[in-house]
C-alpha positions in Angstrom: -32.4 3.1 -2.2 -34.6 5.5 -0.3 -37.9 6.8 -1.5 -38.9 10.4 -0.9 -41.7 11.3 1.5 -43.8 12.3 -1.4 -43.7 8.7 -2.8 -44.3 7.3 0.7 -47.3 9.5 1.2 -48.6 8.6 -2.3 -48.5 4.9 -1.5 -50.1 5.5 1.9 -53.0 7.5 0.3 -53.5 4.8 -2.3 -53.5 2.1 0.4 -55.9 4.0 2.6 -58.4 4.5 -0.3 -58.0 0.9 -1.4 -59.1 -0.3 2.1 -62.4 1.7 2.0 -65.6 0.1 0.7 -65.9 0.4 -3.1 -67.0 3.9 -4.1 -66.9 5.4 -0.6 -65.7 9.0 -0.6 -63.0 9.9 1.9 -62.1 13.4 3.2 -58.5 14.6 3.0 -58.7 15.5 6.7 -59.4 11.9 7.5 -56.3 10.7 5.7 -54.3 13.5 7.2 -55.4 12.5 10.7 -54.8 8.8 10.2 -51.2 9.2 9.0 -50.5 12.4 10.8 -49.5 14.1 7.6 -49.8 17.9 7.0 -53.0 18.7 5.2 -51.2 21.1 2.8 -48.6 18.5 1.9 -51.3 15.9 1.4 -53.1 18.2 -0.9 -50.1 18.3 -3.3 -49.9 14.5 -3.2 -53.6 14.1 -3.9 -53.5 16.6 -6.7 -50.7 14.6 -8.4 -52.4 11.3 -7.9 -55.5 12.7 -9.5 -53.6 14.0 -12.5 -52.0 10.6 -12.9 -55.4 9.0 -12.9 -55.0 6.9 -9.7 -57.7 8.7 -7.7 -60.9 10.6 -8.4 -61.7 13.8 -6.6 -65.3 14.8 -6.1 -65.8 18.5 -5.2 -68.5 20.0 -3.2 -70.1 19.6 0.2 -70.4 15.9 0.0 -67.3 15.4 -2.0 -64.1 13.5 -1.3 -61.7 11.1 -2.8 -61.8 7.5 -4.0 -59.7 5.2 -6.2 -60.2 5.7 -9.9 -58.9 2.2 -10.7 -59.2 -1.2 -9.2 -56.4 -1.9 -6.7 -55.1 -4.9 -8.7 -54.5 -2.7 -11.7 -52.3 -0.2 -10.0 -48.6 -1.2 -10.3 -46.4 -0.2 -7.3 -43.4 0.1 -9.6 -45.4 2.5 -11.9 -46.5 4.6 -8.9 -42.9 4.9 -7.6 -41.6 5.8 -11.1 -44.2 8.5 -11.5 -43.9 10.0 -8.0 -40.1 10.0 -7.5 -38.2 13.0 -8.8 -35.3 11.0 -10.1 -33.3 7.9 -9.5 -29.8 9.5 -9.3 -28.6 7.4 -6.4 -25.0 8.6 -7.0 -23.6 11.8 -8.6 -22.6 10.1 -11.8 -26.2 9.0 -12.6 -27.2 12.6 -13.1 -26.3 13.8 -16.6 -27.2 17.4 -15.7 -24.5 17.7 -13.1 -20.8 17.9 -13.5 -19.3 14.6 -12.3 -16.6 15.5 -9.9 -15.7 12.0 -9.0 -12.1 11.4 -10.0 -12.5 7.7 -10.7 -15.6 7.8 -12.9 -13.9 6.8 -16.1 -12.7 3.5 -14.5 -15.3 2.9 -11.8 -17.4 -0.2 -11.9 -19.7 0.9 -9.0 -22.0 2.8 -11.4 -22.8 -0.4 -13.3 -23.4 -2.3 -10.0 -25.7 0.4 -8.6 -27.5 0.6 -12.0 -28.2 -3.1 -11.9 -29.4 -2.8 -8.2 -31.7 0.0 -9.1 -33.1 -2.0 -12.0 -33.7 -5.0 -9.7 -35.4 -2.7 -7.1 -37.8 -1.4 -9.7 -38.3 -4.8 -11.3 -39.3 -6.2 -7.9 -41.8 -3.3 -7.3 -43.3 -4.0 -10.8 -44.3 -7.5 -9.5 -46.7 -6.1 -7.0 -50.0 -4.1 -7.3 -51.9 -2.1 -4.8 -54.2 -5.1 -4.4 -51.2 -7.2 -3.2 -50.5 -4.6 -0.5 -54.1 -4.7 0.9 -54.5 -8.5 1.1 -54.9 -7.9 4.9 -57.6 -5.2 4.2 -59.6 -5.9 7.4 -56.5 -5.6 9.6 -55.4 -2.4 7.9 -58.9 -0.9 8.2 -59.0 -1.7 11.9 -55.7 0.0 12.5 -56.7 3.1 10.5 -60.1 3.4 12.2 -58.4 3.4 15.7 -57.1 6.9 14.8 -60.3 8.4 13.3 
């Protein structure tokens, strides 16, 4: 299973914001610099995270971003489900495409991969953003080296 960059960046933004002091506003350019991510690409990620209710965006001269929820209430599994385009790990998982695999009718791989995908997401459901930032001080120190 491979996550898209979009999901990767979404998780990184949430982790960055979760390591900041409560209520502190962060500029997009700061996150862009820390992770070396294109500002334009990051804007799309941040817009979506805002629409999903994970972050709050404050406009204006002294504006910025901050988490809209407590880190321990943000499920990693939920974030991944909401930011990934799909989970069609093989052709036969996608009902909108014509399955060209000649063994689909007798293949047991689809069931195995389906169970593996379920286990993957179930594992992610066991963790929150709060779990990912247990080493908050260490993460902050690494991120501040860049800024």
